[in-house]
mmCIF file as gemmi writes it, N, C-alpha and C atoms, coordinates in Angstrom:
data_model
loop_
_atom_site.group_PDB
_atom_site.id
_atom_site.type_symbol
_atom_site.label_atom_id
_atom_site.label_alt_id
_atom_site.label_comp_id
_atom_site.label_asym_id
_atom_site.label_entity_id
_atom_site.label_seq_id
_atom_site.pdbx_PDB_ins_code
_atom_site.Cartn_x
_atom_site.Cartn_y
_atom_site.Cartn_z
_atom_site.occupancy
_atom_site.B_iso_or_equiv
_atom_site.pdbx_formal_charge
_atom_site.auth_seq_id
_atom_site.auth_asym_id
_atom_site.pdbx_PDB_model_num
ATOM 1 N N . UNK Axp A 1 ? 26.112 4.393 -3.724 1 0 ? 1 A 1
ATOM 2 C CA . UNK Axp A 1 ? 25.71 5.577 -3.278 1 0 ? 1 A 1
ATOM 3 C C . UNK Axp A 1 ? 25.37 5.638 -1.839 1 0 ? 1 A 1
ATOM 4 N N . UNK Axp A 2 ? 26.342 6.403 -1.083 1 0 ? 2 A 1
ATOM 5 C CA . UNK Axp A 2 ? 25.61 6.664 0.383 1 0 ? 2 A 1
ATOM 6 C C . UNK Axp A 2 ? 24.984 7.705 0.843 1 0 ? 2 A 1
ATOM 7 N N . UNK Axp A 3 ? 23.913 7.717 1.678 1 0 ? 3 A 1
ATOM 8 C CA . UNK Axp A 3 ? 22.61 8.666 2.199 1 0 ? 3 A 1
ATOM 9 C C . UNK Axp A 3 ? 23.565 8.591 3.432 1 0 ? 3 A 1
ATOM 10 N N . UNK Axp A 4 ? 23.923 9.999 3.717 1 0 ? 4 A 1
ATOM 11 C CA . UNK Axp A 4 ? 24.139 10.112 5.298 1 0 ? 4 A 1
ATOM 12 C C . UNK Axp A 4 ? 23.64 11.227 5.533 1 0 ? 4 A 1
ATOM 13 N N . UNK Axp A 5 ? 22.846 10.745 6.732 1 0 ? 5 A 1
ATOM 14 C CA . UNK Axp A 5 ? 21.87 11.619 7.329 1 0 ? 5 A 1
ATOM 15 C C . UNK Axp A 5 ? 22.05 11.677 8.797 1 0 ? 5 A 1
ATOM 16 N N . UNK Axp A 6 ? 21.565 12.948 9.361 1 0 ? 6 A 1
ATOM 17 C CA . UNK Axp A 6 ? 21.46 13.046 11.146 1 0 ? 6 A 1
ATOM 18 C C . UNK Axp A 6 ? 20.467 12.4 11.497 1 0 ? 6 A 1
ATOM 19 N N . UNK Axp A 7 ? 20.731 11.81 12.277 1 0 ? 7 A 1
ATOM 20 C CA . UNK Axp A 7 ? 19.246 10.959 13.057 1 0 ? 7 A 1
ATOM 21 C C . UNK Axp A 7 ? 17.981 11.983 13.323 1 0 ? 7 A 1
ATOM 22 N N . UNK Axp A 8 ? 18.292 12.99 13.315 1 0 ? 8 A 1
ATOM 23 C CA . UNK Axp A 8 ? 17.066 14.005 13.866 1 0 ? 8 A 1
ATOM 24 C C . UNK Axp A 8 ? 16.775 14.663 12.991 1 0 ? 8 A 1
ATOM 25 N N . UNK Axp A 9 ? 17.051 14.74 11.481 1 0 ? 9 A 1
ATOM 26 C CA . UNK Axp A 9 ? 16.881 15.307 10.046 1 0 ? 9 A 1
ATOM 27 C C . UNK Axp A 9 ? 15.689 15.157 9.582 1 0 ? 9 A 1
ATOM 28 N N . UNK Axp A 10 ? 14.541 14.992 10.384 1 0 ? 10 A 1
ATOM 29 C CA . UNK Axp A 10 ? 13.507 14.254 9.98 1 0 ? 10 A 1
ATOM 30 C C . UNK Axp A 10 ? 13.093 14.774 8.287 1 0 ? 10 A 1
ATOM 31 N N . UNK Axp A 11 ? 12.902 16.098 7.978 1 0 ? 11 A 1
ATOM 32 C CA . UNK Axp A 11 ? 12.678 16.225 6.728 1 0 ? 11 A 1
ATOM 33 C C . UNK Axp A 11 ? 13.472 16.055 5.687 1 0 ? 11 A 1
ATOM 34 N N . UNK Axp A 12 ? 14.732 15.766 6.056 1 0 ? 12 A 1
ATOM 35 C CA . UNK Axp A 12 ? 15.504 14.74 4.518 1 0 ? 12 A 1
ATOM 36 C C . UNK Axp A 12 ? 15.697 13.859 4.633 1 0 ? 12 A 1
ATOM 37 N N . UNK Axp A 13 ? 15.07 13.251 5.742 1 0 ? 13 A 1
ATOM 38 C CA . UNK Axp A 13 ? 15.211 11.483 5.807 1 0 ? 13 A 1
ATOM 39 C C . UNK Axp A 13 ? 13.738 11.08 5.13 1 0 ? 13 A 1
ATOM 40 N N . UNK Axp A 14 ? 12.829 11.929 5.193 1 0 ? 14 A 1
ATOM 41 C CA . UNK Axp A 14 ? 11.413 11.986 4.695 1 0 ? 14 A 1
ATOM 42 C C . UNK Axp A 14 ? 11.653 10.583 3.335 1 0 ? 14 A 1
ATOM 43 N N . UNK Axp A 15 ? 12.766 10.988 2.317 1 0 ? 15 A 1
ATOM 44 C CA . UNK Axp A 15 ? 12.84 10.483 1.25 1 0 ? 15 A 1
ATOM 45 C C . UNK Axp A 15 ? 14.088 9.553 0.822 1 0 ? 15 A 1
ATOM 46 N N . UNK Axp A 16 ? 14.446 8.957 1.623 1 0 ? 16 A 1
ATOM 47 C CA . UNK Axp A 16 ? 15.863 8.102 1.916 1 0 ? 16 A 1
ATOM 48 C C . UNK Axp A 16 ? 15.629 7.053 1.537 1 0 ? 16 A 1
ATOM 49 N N . UNK Axp A 17 ? 14.603 6.315 1.827 1 0 ? 17 A 1
ATOM 50 C CA . UNK Axp A 17 ? 14.211 4.953 1.311 1 0 ? 17 A 1
ATOM 51 C C . UNK Axp A 17 ? 14 5.016 0.073 1 0 ? 17 A 1
ATOM 52 N N . UNK Axp A 18 ? 13.297 6.033 -0.708 1 0 ? 18 A 1
ATOM 53 C CA . UNK Axp A 18 ? 12.981 5.758 -2.059 1 0 ? 18 A 1
ATOM 54 C C . UNK Axp A 18 ? 14.355 6.188 -2.79 1 0 ? 18 A 1
ATOM 55 N N . UNK Axp A 19 ? 15.375 6.789 -2.246 1 0 ? 19 A 1
ATOM 56 C CA . UNK Axp A 19 ? 16.211 6.672 -3.065 1 0 ? 19 A 1
ATOM 57 C C . UNK Axp A 19 ? 17.315 5.692 -2.939 1 0 ? 19 A 1
ATOM 58 N N . UNK Axp A 20 ? 17.088 4.893 -1.943 1 0 ? 20 A 1
ATOM 59 C CA . UNK Axp A 20 ? 17.5 3.554 -1.629 1 0 ? 20 A 1
ATOM 60 C C . UNK Axp A 20 ? 17.046 2.15 -2.606 1 0 ? 20 A 1
ATOM 61 N N . UNK Axp A 21 ? 15.567 2.437 -2.65 1 0 ? 21 A 1
ATOM 62 C CA . UNK Axp A 21 ? 14.641 1.624 -3.741 1 0 ? 21 A 1
ATOM 63 C C . UNK Axp A 21 ? 15.362 1.769 -5.295 1 0 ? 21 A 1
ATOM 64 N N . UNK Axp A 22 ? 15.505 3.217 -5.32 1 0 ? 22 A 1
ATOM 65 C CA . UNK Axp A 22 ? 16.238 3.603 -6.806 1 0 ? 22 A 1
ATOM 66 C C . UNK Axp A 22 ? 17.238 2.925 -7.318 1 0 ? 22 A 1
ATOM 67 N N . UNK Axp A 23 ? 18.037 3.076 -6.384 1 0 ? 23 A 1
ATOM 68 C CA . UNK Axp A 23 ? 19.579 2.271 -6.357 1 0 ? 23 A 1
ATOM 69 C C . UNK Axp A 23 ? 19.976 1.21 -5.861 1 0 ? 23 A 1
ATOM 70 N N . UNK Axp A 24 ? 20.655 0.314 -6.807 1 0 ? 24 A 1
ATOM 71 C CA . UNK Axp A 24 ? 21.109 -1.014 -6.395 1 0 ? 24 A 1
ATOM 72 C C . UNK Axp A 24 ? 22.164 -1.315 -5.285 1 0 ? 24 A 1
ATOM 73 N N . UNK Axp A 25 ? 22.953 -0.497 -5.442 1 0 ? 25 A 1
ATOM 74 C CA . UNK Axp A 25 ? 23.85 -0.375 -4.47 1 0 ? 25 A 1
ATOM 75 C C . UNK Axp A 25 ? 24.303 0.583 -3.094 1 0 ? 25 A 1
ATOM 76 N N . UNK Axp A 26 ? 22.703 1.431 -3.334 1 0 ? 26 A 1
ATOM 77 C CA . UNK Axp A 26 ? 22.939 2.425 -2.176 1 0 ? 26 A 1
ATOM 78 C C . UNK Axp A 26 ? 22.364 2.082 -0.643 1 0 ? 26 A 1
ATOM 79 N N . UNK Axp A 27 ? 22.894 2.933 0.152 1 0 ? 27 A 1
ATOM 80 C CA . UNK Axp A 27 ? 22.908 2.424 1.918 1 0 ? 27 A 1
ATOM 81 C C . UNK Axp A 27 ? 22.385 3.724 2.406 1 0 ? 27 A 1
ATOM 82 N N . UNK Axp A 28 ? 21.95 3.637 3.499 1 0 ? 28 A 1
ATOM 83 C CA . UNK Axp A 28 ? 21.794 4.658 4.391 1 0 ? 28 A 1
ATOM 84 C C . UNK Axp A 28 ? 22.339 4.365 5.585 1 0 ? 28 A 1
ATOM 85 N N . UNK Axp A 29 ? 23.299 5.544 6.265 1 0 ? 29 A 1
ATOM 86 C CA . UNK Axp A 29 ? 23.932 5.718 7.371 1 0 ? 29 A 1
ATOM 87 C C . UNK Axp A 29 ? 23.812 6.685 8.379 1 0 ? 29 A 1
ATOM 88 N N . UNK Axp A 30 ? 23.358 6.841 9.236 1 0 ? 30 A 1
ATOM 89 C CA . UNK Axp A 30 ? 22.9 7.865 10.246 1 0 ? 30 A 1
ATOM 90 C C . UNK Axp A 30 ? 23.644 8.242 11.356 1 0 ? 30 A 1
ATOM 91 N N . UNK Axp A 31 ? 23.818 9.429 11.519 1 0 ? 31 A 1
ATOM 92 C CA . UNK Axp A 31 ? 24.799 9.514 12.497 1 0 ? 31 A 1
ATOM 93 C C . UNK Axp A 31 ? 23.622 10.233 13.817 1 0 ? 31 A 1
ATOM 94 N N . UNK Axp A 32 ? 24.061 9.233 15.06 1 0 ? 32 A 1
ATOM 95 C CA . UNK Axp A 32 ? 23.048 9.581 16.032 1 0 ? 32 A 1
ATOM 96 C C . UNK Axp A 32 ? 23.407 11.197 16.387 1 0 ? 32 A 1
ATOM 97 N N . UNK Axp A 33 ? 22.288 11.192 17.09 1 0 ? 33 A 1
ATOM 98 C CA . UNK Axp A 33 ? 21.848 12.742 17.594 1 0 ? 33 A 1
ATOM 99 C C . UNK Axp A 33 ? 21.762 14.21 17.047 1 0 ? 33 A 1
ATOM 100 N N . UNK Axp A 34 ? 22.359 13.642 15.482 1 0 ? 34 A 1
ATOM 101 C CA . UNK Axp A 34 ? 22.774 14.812 14.506 1 0 ? 34 A 1
ATOM 102 C C . UNK Axp A 34 ? 21.545 15.3 14.054 1 0 ? 34 A 1
ATOM 103 N N . UNK Axp A 35 ? 21.549 16.848 13.558 1 0 ? 35 A 1
ATOM 104 C CA . UNK Axp A 35 ? 20.403 17.106 12.732 1 0 ? 35 A 1
ATOM 105 C C . UNK Axp A 35 ? 20.795 17.42 11.254 1 0 ? 35 A 1
ATOM 106 N N . UNK Axp A 36 ? 20.43 18.344 10.687 1 0 ? 36 A 1
ATOM 107 C CA . UNK Axp A 36 ? 20.268 18.142 9.132 1 0 ? 36 A 1
ATOM 108 C C . UNK Axp A 36 ? 21.9 18.536 8.671 1 0 ? 36 A 1
ATOM 109 N N . UNK Axp A 37 ? 22.578 19.435 9.569 1 0 ? 37 A 1
ATOM 110 C CA . UNK Axp A 37 ? 24.008 19.824 9.62 1 0 ? 37 A 1
ATOM 111 C C . UNK Axp A 37 ? 25.052 18.8 10.397 1 0 ? 37 A 1
ATOM 112 N N . UNK Axp A 38 ? 24.65 17.846 9.7 1 0 ? 38 A 1
ATOM 113 C CA . UNK Axp A 38 ? 25.529 16.453 10.636 1 0 ? 38 A 1
ATOM 114 C C . UNK Axp A 38 ? 27.138 16.365 10.638 1 0 ? 38 A 1
ATOM 115 N N . UNK Axp A 39 ? 27.801 17.262 9.689 1 0 ? 39 A 1
ATOM 116 C CA . UNK Axp A 39 ? 29.367 17.517 9.734 1 0 ? 39 A 1
ATOM 117 C C . UNK Axp A 39 ? 29.653 18.754 10.538 1 0 ? 39 A 1
ATOM 118 N N . UNK Axp A 40 ? 28.555 19.479 11.22 1 0 ? 40 A 1
ATOM 119 C CA . UNK Axp A 40 ? 28.85 20.395 11.787 1 0 ? 40 A 1
ATOM 120 C C . UNK Axp A 40 ? 28.261 19.818 13.392 1 0 ? 40 A 1
ATOM 121 N N . UNK Axp A 41 ? 27.238 19.132 13.555 1 0 ? 41 A 1
ATOM 122 C CA . UNK Axp A 41 ? 26.964 18.308 14.892 1 0 ? 41 A 1
ATOM 123 C C . UNK Axp A 41 ? 27.753 17.159 15.49 1 0 ? 41 A 1
ATOM 124 N N . UNK Axp A 42 ? 28.833 16.612 14.215 1 0 ? 42 A 1
ATOM 125 C CA . UNK Axp A 42 ? 29.623 15.527 14.927 1 0 ? 42 A 1
ATOM 126 C C . UNK Axp A 42 ? 30.405 15.316 13.389 1 0 ? 42 A 1
ATOM 127 N N . UNK Axp A 43 ? 31.703 16.312 13.317 1 0 ? 43 A 1
ATOM 128 C CA . UNK Axp A 43 ? 32.069 16.099 12.463 1 0 ? 43 A 1
ATOM 129 C C . UNK Axp A 43 ? 33.174 14.829 12.251 1 0 ? 43 A 1
ATOM 130 N N . UNK Axp A 44 ? 33.311 14.491 13.8 1 0 ? 44 A 1
ATOM 131 C CA . UNK Axp A 44 ? 34.257 13.119 13.511 1 0 ? 44 A 1
ATOM 132 C C . UNK Axp A 44 ? 33.604 11.704 13.05 1 0 ? 44 A 1
ATOM 133 N N . UNK Axp A 45 ? 32.257 11.701 13.833 1 0 ? 45 A 1
ATOM 134 C CA . UNK Axp A 45 ? 31.241 10.724 12.71 1 0 ? 45 A 1
ATOM 135 C C . UNK Axp A 45 ? 31.212 10.889 11.662 1 0 ? 45 A 1
ATOM 136 N N . UNK Axp A 46 ? 30.814 12.102 10.887 1 0 ? 46 A 1
ATOM 137 C CA . UNK Axp A 46 ? 30.583 12.365 9.609 1 0 ? 46 A 1
ATOM 138 C C . UNK Axp A 46 ? 31.633 11.999 8.748 1 0 ? 46 A 1
ATOM 139 N N . UNK Axp A 47 ? 33.317 12.25 9.377 1 0 ? 47 A 1
ATOM 140 C CA . UNK Axp A 47 ? 34.215 11.876 8.494 1 0 ? 47 A 1
ATOM 141 C C . UNK Axp A 47 ? 34.504 10.19 8.679 1 0 ? 47 A 1
ATOM 142 N N . UNK Axp A 48 ? 34.175 10.023 9.962 1 0 ? 48 A 1
ATOM 143 C CA . UNK Axp A 48 ? 34.415 8.468 9.707 1 0 ? 48 A 1
ATOM 144 C C . UNK Axp A 48 ? 33.496 7.494 8.747 1 0 ? 48 A 1
ATOM 145 N N . UNK Axp A 49 ? 32.043 7.703 8.818 1 0 ? 49 A 1
ATOM 146 C CA . UNK Axp A 49 ? 31.158 7.527 7.958 1 0 ? 49 A 1
ATOM 147 C C . UNK Axp A 49 ? 31.848 7.223 6.649 1 0 ? 49 A 1
ATOM 148 N N . UNK Axp A 50 ? 32.173 8.502 5.819 1 0 ? 50 A 1
ATOM 149 C CA . UNK Axp A 50 ? 32.369 9.134 4.635 1 0 ? 50 A 1
ATOM 150 C C . UNK Axp A 50 ? 33.567 7.991 4.142 1 0 ? 50 A 1
ATOM 151 N N . UNK Axp A 51 ? 34.415 8.235 5.258 1 0 ? 51 A 1
ATOM 152 C CA . UNK Axp A 51 ? 36.013 7.271 4.628 1 0 ? 51 A 1
ATOM 153 C C . UNK Axp A 51 ? 35.837 5.713 5.061 1 0 ? 51 A 1
ATOM 154 N N . UNK Axp A 52 ? 34.701 5.448 5.897 1 0 ? 52 A 1
ATOM 155 C CA . UNK Axp A 52 ? 34.595 3.758 5.612 1 0 ? 52 A 1
ATOM 156 C C . UNK Axp A 52 ? 33.805 3.311 4.328 1 0 ? 52 A 1
ATOM 157 N N . UNK Axp A 53 ? 32.876 4.603 3.737 1 0 ? 53 A 1
ATOM 158 C CA . UNK Axp A 53 ? 32.097 4.339 2.721 1 0 ? 53 A 1
ATOM 159 C C . UNK Axp A 53 ? 33.282 4.371 1.262 1 0 ? 53 A 1
ATOM 160 N N . UNK Axp A 54 ? 34.32 5.29 1.203 1 0 ? 54 A 1
ATOM 161 C CA . UNK Axp A 54 ? 34.774 5.481 0.437 1 0 ? 54 A 1
ATOM 162 C C . UNK Axp A 54 ? 36.088 4.671 -0.12 1 0 ? 54 A 1
ATOM 163 N N . UNK Axp A 55 ? 36.399 3.779 1.748 1 0 ? 55 A 1
ATOM 164 C CA . UNK Axp A 55 ? 37.248 2.908 1.293 1 0 ? 55 A 1
ATOM 165 C C . UNK Axp A 55 ? 36.557 1.225 1.12 1 0 ? 55 A 1
ATOM 166 N N . UNK Axp A 56 ? 35.662 1.473 0.785 1 0 ? 56 A 1
ATOM 167 C CA . UNK Axp A 56 ? 34.834 0.081 0.688 1 0 ? 56 A 1
ATOM 168 C C . UNK Axp A 56 ? 34.357 0.272 -1.479 1 0 ? 56 A 1
ATOM 169 N N . UNK Axp A 57 ? 34.883 1.224 -1.783 1 0 ? 57 A 1
ATOM 170 C CA . UNK Axp A 57 ? 34.527 1.573 -3.175 1 0 ? 57 A 1
ATOM 171 C C . UNK Axp A 57 ? 36.219 0.64 -4.03 1 0 ? 57 A 1
ATOM 172 N N . UNK Axp A 58 ? 35.604 0.024 -4.581 1 0 ? 58 A 1
ATOM 173 C CA . UNK Axp A 58 ? 36.507 -1.063 -5.717 1 0 ? 58 A 1
ATOM 174 C C . UNK Axp A 58 ? 37.679 0.26 -6.6 1 0 ? 58 A 1
ATOM 175 N N . UNK Axp A 59 ? 38.878 -0.408 -6.494 1 0 ? 59 A 1
ATOM 176 C CA . UNK Axp A 59 ? 39.58 0.842 -7.307 1 0 ? 59 A 1
ATOM 177 C C . UNK Axp A 59 ? 39.923 0.044 -8.58 1 0 ? 59 A 1
ATOM 178 N N . UNK Axp A 60 ? 39.763 1.058 -9.712 1 0 ? 60 A 1
ATOM 179 C CA . UNK Axp A 60 ? 40.023 0.81 -10.883 1 0 ? 60 A 1
ATOM 180 C C . UNK Axp A 60 ? 41.543 0.547 -11.586 1 0 ? 60 A 1
ATOM 181 N N . UNK Axp A 61 ? 41.853 -0.381 -11.404 1 0 ? 61 A 1
ATOM 182 C CA . UNK Axp A 61 ? 43.528 -0.455 -11.997 1 0 ? 61 A 1
ATOM 183 C C . UNK Axp A 61 ? 43.453 -1.547 -13.42 1 0 ? 61 A 1
């Protein structure tokens, strides 16, 4: 599980560590200078982070 938050999104970031503790494979990634609408504030960084995470998911074959 990836928690992808904007660095300046203090409301939604307030519980992120609880989510990470609850899931053994969760990780947090912050987009610098972004707020709640991270994908609008920095769409390239958002897409890059999501892509990096997706590429780490093992395929089932």
